[in-house]
N, C-alpha and C positions, 0 to 999 in steps of 0.2 A: 401230827405221824406220817409217816414215811410214806411212800408208795409203796413194800415192801411191808412193808404192819399192813396197810389195805387190803394187799392183796388174797394177805391171810385172814382177810373179816370176811372179804368176801367167798371166799374160798371155803369159810364154814361157816357161813350161809346156806353160798349153793352153789355143791359142785357145777351142777348142770343148767340148764335150761329147766322150768317150770312147763310141760305142756299141760294145756285147755286145751281142750278139745269141742269144736263149735258149732251150735244147734245146726241143725237140722237145716233149718228154714234163711243162716245167713251161709248156707255156700251155693246156692239153683241157681246156673251154669258155673258151675264155679272150675269148671274145666279151663274156658277158657279166662281166669283172670288170673295174674302174676300175683306170685310173693310181697308184700307189704312190711313199712316196719315203719314205726312210730314209738310215740313214748306208751312207753303200758297205761292202757285204762281201769277208771275203778268195776270192780267187778269180773266177771268169765265169758261177755260178751264181746264185738270186734269190736276195733276201737269205730267210732264213727265221727262225723264231721266238727259237730261240736268239740269234743277233745282236744290237748292240747295236741299240735304240733311241733315243737319242738321244746327242749327245757330249758328252763331257765333255774337258778340258783341261786342265793344270799347266804351269805355269811361273812364270819369272820377269821382273820388268819387262825389257824390250826383245827377249824372244824372240815367232819367229815361225811357227808353229801353219799346218803344212799337212793338207787332211784333201778328204776328200768326200764329195760329196750324191751315192744313188744312186740315179734315176727306174725305175718301168718303169711299160712299158705292155704289155700280156697280152693287147691286145687285135687287130685282122686289122686296123685301119686308123691309120693317119700321127695323132701327139696334137703338139701344141704349148703347153709351157706352160708359165710364168713363172717366174722365180722371184729374191727379195732377201735381201736380212739385213738383220733386224731385231733393235742390239743393240750395243754398241762394235766398233771394231776390224774388219768381216768387210767382206773384202771373192772377191767371186762372179769364177771367170770369167767366165760368163755367166749374162744377165740371162733371155733366151729360148732357151730349148732345143724343134726336133722332133723328135722322136720315131719311128720308123719304128714302122711293128707289130714284133708278138713282138720286144723290144729294149729293154733297159737301158739307160739314157745316164748317166755320173762324171761329175760336175760337180767342179771342183777350188775349190779357196778357202784363203783363208787367214786370220788371224785373227792381226794386227801388233798384240802387247801394244808401248805407248810404252816406252819405258826410264826415266818422269817417274810410268809407269804405279802408282793406289796397292795397295799390299795389299790382299788381297780377294778374295771372291765377287763374279763378274757375270754375269752371268748374257743370254741371247739365244734369238733362233733365227731358223733358214732358211724360212721362208716360199715354199713353193709353192701355186702359184692356176690355172686352166682348166677348165673346163668346169660354169663355175656351183661347181666345187668345193676352197676352200684347207684346207691341209693345214700345223701348223706343227711342226718339226724342234725339241726343245727341245738347246739349244746351254751347256753351264757350262762356266765359266771362272773356273779357282782361281792371282791371282797372285800367289805367295810372296813371302818376304821378308822376313815380320817375323808374329808372334805373331796369332792369329785374336781379335780383339776383340768379343765378343758384347754388346753396349749395346743396351737396350730403353725404350722413356718411352711413360708416356703425359701428352698435354697440354694444356693452355686445355680444358679440361671448364666444361665449364657445365649448366646445366634450364633450364629452361623450360618454361613452362606453355602445352599446347595443343588443344582443345577441350577434353572430356572428361575427357582427360587432362595426361600432361610428355612432352616429347623431352630424353631426353641427348646430349649433343655435347661430342665429345672429338677428341683426334689421339693417332695411335698414329706413333712414329717410331724407327729403324732409324737408331744414330746409335754404329753399330761399323762394323766393314769383313767382314761376312760374316752370307748372306745369314738370313733367320729364319723358323720356323714358330711367327706369334705364335700365345696364346688371352687372352683374357679375361673376368676375373671380375667379376659388378657387384653389390652390397653394397648395402642402405637400410634406415638408425638411426633409427625414432621416436621417442616420445619411450617407450610402449612396448614395442619390442622389434624387431626385425627384422619391414619392412614388405616388400622383395624381394631375391631374392638365385639371381644364373639369369648364364648362361654367356649375352654380346654374341654374336645375330649379325652377320654380315656382315664378317666381320673374318676378311682374307686368306688365301688359306691359306702362302704366302708375301711376304715382304716385303723386299726389297734393300737393301742395304746404304746410308745417304743419304737413302734414301726415306719421308718424310710421308704418310700416305692418313691423310682424315678423316671422324670416321662420327659416324653417329644410328644411339643405340636409343631405339625408341620406347615405350611407360609408358602404356599405354593405361591402366592402375586404379590410379594415383600417388596417394596420398592428398590431401585435399581441404580438410582441419583442422591434417593433421599437423607440424610442423619437420622436416623427417628429410634424415640427412647423411647423401650419397652416393659410395658407395667402389670406385674401379677399382684391379684388381689385373691389371694386365700379363703372362706369363708367356709364355718360350720354351726349348727345349733348349739347356743352355749358360750360357745369363743370368740375369743376375740377376730377383730380381723388383722392375717396375716399381711406384709408384702414385700415386695422382694424388683429392683427391677434392674436396668441393663440398656448400656448404649449399643448399633448396631450402624455400621455404616458400610453399603455397601462396595464400594470401591473405596479402597482408603487412599487411593495417590489423588482421587479429589482432591480431595480440601487441602491439600499442599502444596496441587499444583495450582489452583485458584488462591492459594496464598501467596504463589508466586507472583504469578504473573498481572493480580491486584500491587506489587511494592514491585514489579519489572513497567506497571503506566506509572506508580507512584514519580516512581524513575526516569522515567521518560517526560512527566509532566514538570518535574522539576527543570530537567536537562533543556527542555523550550520555553519554559519562564524567561531562564538564563539568555539563552539568547536574543529573545524575545525583546528585553527589558537594554544588553548591548549592543542591540543594531540601533535601536532608540538614543543610548547617549554619541554611535556613531553616527547616524545625522541628525542631531542637534548639533554636535563638533562644527560638521562639516558648515 
């Protein structure tokens, strides 16, 4: 089903949000409470802590899911809120909702999964904003039809000097069809042992299928003379370990200079040995 047909389906179901007056017992001291946005609960009561806090949908390609977002105004005056979908295939019945005082508004929406959708995890959210606030209600969608593939990769690793230290740059890529929660460890080995071992900072808590993020890791106390090998190891539950490495020599001239010095020393040694032998021969002849 196309998004346009899904929009017609939502419109046919409900042009505007369904308004439900709240019981008086649920609005005590309501004037001090802000509006809320959650998945719609069963019945006509306000959402409770044990109700679902996010949407989770699962089905085959071509499935059309229908659900509702619940907006609660516990105050004594009407409020206007804007609603939008952030993610694939989300179609809302209304983009702006005016909620009377002490009222719950249920906004219908659909998620129309195309028949050619790739199996795996897809993430999104319903975003509600108003009165200087914004609330995101998470929406998780799993499209079935193929085995889950969890594949993580570390690519484009390079280390460059910066100031008195160095910066490690790399890309973390989810090459599977399932959302991953990655972790990344960094280790650097020099001529005299390990000089760096730590968990990378800034790694996203969740990496969606097909997504790639470029990250940097600052290394302020990187060695200035030692030539090191930097290893990156990425892990995620259910996924195979991914590794990548690169070399880093902060002072590139050091190795050629040392090589030249060694050659010069060897040449001088050979010359001294020849002179010593020649002197011995001359002394023996005399």
